[in-house]
C-alpha positions in Angstrom: 39.5 -36.5 -22.6 37.0 -37.6 -20.0 38.5 -38.5 -16.7 37.2 -39.9 -13.6 34.4 -37.9 -12.0 35.5 -35.8 -9.1 34.3 -36.8 -5.7 32.3 -34.1 -4.1 33.0 -33.8 -0.4 29.8 -34.1 1.6 29.1 -31.7 4.4 26.8 -32.3 7.3 23.9 -30.1 8.1 25.8 -28.9 11.2 28.7 -27.8 9.1 26.4 -26.0 6.7 24.6 -24.2 9.6 27.9 -23.1 11.0 29.0 -21.4 7.9 28.8 -17.6 8.3 26.7 -17.2 5.1 23.9 -19.7 6.0 23.2 -18.5 9.5 22.3 -14.8 8.7 20.0 -15.8 5.9 17.9 -18.1 8.1 17.8 -15.4 10.8 16.6 -12.8 8.3 13.9 -15.2 7.0 12.7 -15.8 10.6 12.7 -12.1 11.4 10.8 -11.3 8.2 8.2 -13.9 8.9 7.8 -12.7 12.4 7.3 -9.1 11.2 4.7 -10.2 8.6 2.8 -12.1 11.3 3.0 -9.2 13.7 1.7 -6.7 11.2 -1.1 -8.8 9.8 -4.4 -8.2 11.6 -5.8 -11.2 13.5 -9.1 -12.7 12.4 -10.8 -11.2 15.5 -9.5 -7.7 14.5 -10.6 -8.2 10.9 -14.1 -9.3 12.1 -14.3 -6.3 14.4 -13.5 -3.9 11.5 -16.1 -5.7 9.4 -18.8 -5.5 12.1 -18.1 -1.7 12.4 -18.3 -1.3 8.7 -21.7 -3.0 8.6 -23.0 -1.0 11.6 -22.4 2.3 9.6 -23.8 0.8 6.4 -20.5 0.3 4.5 -21.7 -3.0 3.1 -19.5 -3.1 0.0 -16.3 -2.5 2.0 -17.3 -5.2 4.4 -17.8 -7.7 1.5 -14.3 -7.0 0.3 -12.9 -7.7 3.7 -15.0 -10.8 4.2 -14.0 -12.2 0.8 -10.3 -11.8 1.8 -10.9 -13.4 5.2 -13.0 -16.3 3.7 -10.3 -17.0 1.1 -8.0 -18.0 4.0 -10.7 -19.6 6.2 -13.7 -20.6 4.0 -15.6 -22.3 6.7 -15.5 -19.5 9.3 -19.1 -19.3 10.5 -19.3 -15.7 11.6 -17.6 -14.5 8.4 -20.0 -16.4 6.3 -22.9 -15.0 8.3 -21.7 -11.5 7.9 -21.2 -12.0 4.2 -24.7 -13.3 3.8 -26.1 -10.3 5.8 -24.1 -7.9 3.6 -25.3 -9.5 0.4 -28.9 -9.3 1.6 -28.4 -5.6 2.5 -26.9 -4.9 -1.0 -30.0 -6.4 -2.6 -28.3 -9.6 -3.7 -30.2 -12.4 -2.0 -29.0 -15.1 -4.5 -25.4 -14.4 -3.4 -26.4 -14.6 0.2 -27.7 -18.1 0.1 -24.4 -20.0 0.0 -22.6 -18.2 2.8 -25.7 -18.3 5.0 -26.0 -22.1 4.5 -22.4 -22.5 5.2 -22.7 -20.5 8.5 -25.6 -22.6 9.6 -23.6 -25.9 9.2 -21.3 -24.9 12.0 -22.3 -26.1 15.5 -24.0 -23.3 17.4 -24.6 -21.1 14.4 -27.9 -22.7 13.1 -30.2 -20.6 15.3 
């Protein structure tokens, strides 16, 4: 026998936030996000590592780091310039064209 549908009591967001179970979860998520952001190297740190790799001739390693950086920020002018330089140094001029063109589109990077 089908009876009347039961009415579900609605709770406000404040009531949900006050429950002991909801509060720790959100704190752990915030803490985990903060830790991830603190551990992740900044773009400047990544670029410094890549510049050092290129100075000592570790072109292939620099390409791997640049691809990762450019995946997150595809229009970053210095990263594109460094990728183009690395591709030229690895004897792959056809692969250097696109990142070099992209780098020159940014203001101040055309020279």
